[in-house]
N, C-alpha and C positions, 0 to 999 in steps of 0.2 A: 155387956152388952148393948149392942147398939139400938137406941129407939128408932132406925130409918128400916121401915120396911122397903122391901123391893121396890114397891109400887113406890113409895115418898121417895125413894132415890131416882124412879125415870123422871118421875114429876118433876121433880128440880132440875134435875140436867134437861128435862126437854124445856121446861121454861127458862132457865138459863141460854140454852141457847138460842133458841128462839127469838129471846129478847136482845141478843147482841149484832151489833152491825159488821161484824167480821168474827172470823174463825174463832173457836173457843178452845184452846189447850186442854191436852188432859190434866196437866200439871195445875192449869190456872181454874179448872173445876175443883179439884181436889183441895186446894187453899184456899178458894172464895166462900163455896158453898159445904165444905165438911173440914172446919179449920180445928174441928175440938176433936179431931180423928176417931170421930166414931165411924165412919166408913174407909175401910182403907182402898187403896188405889185399883186391890184385885175386883173389888166388888162394882166401883165405878166403871171400870172398862166392860165389865160383863154387861152393865146394866146399859152401857150406849151399845155393845152389840145387838141386846137384844131389840134395843128402840131403833137400829139400822134395818135388824129384819124386819119389825112391823111397818116400819116404812116402806120399805121395798117396793111393795108394787102402790102405792098411793101417789096422791099428785103432787104431791111434797116429799123429798127423802132426805134423809141423815148420812150427810157423805163425810167422808176423813180425808183433808187435804195435808195441804205440810204443815198448814198453821196451828192446825185442831178440825174441831167440828163446827159443821154449819148444816142449818137446811137449805134445800135447792128445790125449784119448783122441776119435776120430772122432764129429763129433755125429750121423751117420747110424745110427748104434747104440744111440741114443736106449731103444729097446722093448725091446732083449737086456739091457741094463747096468743101467736102472732096477730091478728087482729086487733087485737086490747091494746096496741102498743102503736104510738104516735108517731114517737122518736124515732126520727130516720137512723139506720145504725153506722157508726162511721165504715170507712172501707180503707184498706188494707192494700199498699201497695205489691207488686211482685218481689221489689227491692228487698223493703222492709222484711216480707217475710223469708225471703231466702237469706237476709244476714241475722235474723231471729232462729232462724232453722240452723245455721251454721254454728253457731255460737253455741245453742243450746247441745249440739250434738257432737262440739269438737272442744268445746270449755278446758280448759280457761287457753285465749286464742287471742291475739292482738289484730286490732282493725288490718291492718296491711294482710296479715294471714286471710283474713275472711276477703278482701278484695283477691289475693292470688288463688283462693277456692271459686270465689265468682267469676273472675276472671275480668271484671269491670271495679271501678273505684266503688265506695260508699261513701255517701252525702254525709257531711257533717250532720244535717238535719235529722238521716235517718238514726244516727247515734244518738242524738239529743232526744227522738220520740222515745227511743228505747230506754234512755235512762228516766226520761220522764217520767215513765208509765211505770220507771220499777220493776222492768221484767228483766234487765240487766243490770250489774253493777260493776265496778272496778274491785278486781280481788286479788291484784299484785301488779308487779311489771317486770316484761323481760330482760333476764341478763345479759343484754347485749348495748351495742353503742344508741345512746337517746333514750333509754330505759322505757319503748313503750310500753301503756297499758294492757294490762289481759283482762279481756271480759269475761264474766260467767254470767248465768243466770241467778234468779233472786228467789225466796220465797213467792214474793207475788206473783211470779211466772208461775210456780207451780200449784200455787192456788188457784190460778186461771183456767188453768187446763186441767182441775182436777186431779192432781197428783202430788205422792207422798213425797217421791223420793226422785230424783232423774232416772234409779233404776227403772220407771216402769213408761220412760217413754218407750212408744213404738220402735220395734228394733226396722234398720232401714232395709229393703228387701234389696237384693242382688241385682234385680232389672224392676224397669217400671218405674217406682213413683220415686223422686228425688227428698231431698231435703225440705224445699218448698212445697212441694206437694204433702207432703206429709203433714207438716205444722200447717198447709191450708184445711186439711182434713180436721186436725185437731179443732181450730181455731171454730171453723163451723159446727163440728159438736158441740161448743159450749155454747151454740148461739140462744139457744132454747130457753133455758132456766134463766134467763138474765132480766130484769128489770128496768126498763129504760128511764124510770121514773124520775132517777137521777141525772140523766138528760146529759151528762158529760159528752164533750166532744172529743173525739180522739182521735179524729180522721188524718189520715196523712195523704197530702199532696203526692201524685208519683211521678220521681223522676221525668224529665223531657225525654230520658232514653229510655225509659219503663212506662208507656203509656197506658197500658192497659191493667185493669184495676184488678185483681183475682180473687177479692173474698171480701163479703159486709161479716161485720160482727157488733156486738153491741160492745160500750163502752171498758166494764171493767166486770171480772167474775164476780166482785163481793155484789154486782147487781143481781146477780142469780139467786141472791136470798129472797125470802119473798116479802120482805118489807118494802 
């Protein structure tokens, strides 16, 4: 019989996730905290679900994203918490948001195909920025002359937008919002829990042909943690 009570299991999970600077997967929690198999995977998952319910209306919440579990500031508290942060959030251009949105919804896709959908060229700086942030990656090559790279989104992308899988992306409406509008809305919803203490500058200069800046957000969804 296991010596671990439900309360102790929850306390261990709570402490481990809180102490981590990145999402912690269920598998890692199982192998690191309960290596003696005294607690099985089902018990751990049930304990995590209880913690999620317990924190759902609190100032911090336990969220399940693609890479695992993490504590984040409750996004409903945005107006009250914004003045705590002095770091200016980075700005994302329309061109970058459109490019990211198209890749997210149409992946795997080549740069040329993105350009055909947008109707304008995609600058190398935009692709480098998305690759550097690890929001996209090369997932293969199109079997045509030149074998252009195919791009898709990453776990980092899912984590940033609080998604466990691409199936949780909001459906594109038949009319109204386009790809870029959807992604802009998603980014704005992540702004609250961000902790700008890390102070990373991920701002993107707008292309000369796309001068308007569409949205502002903090550097990285990992900043959503309460560290």
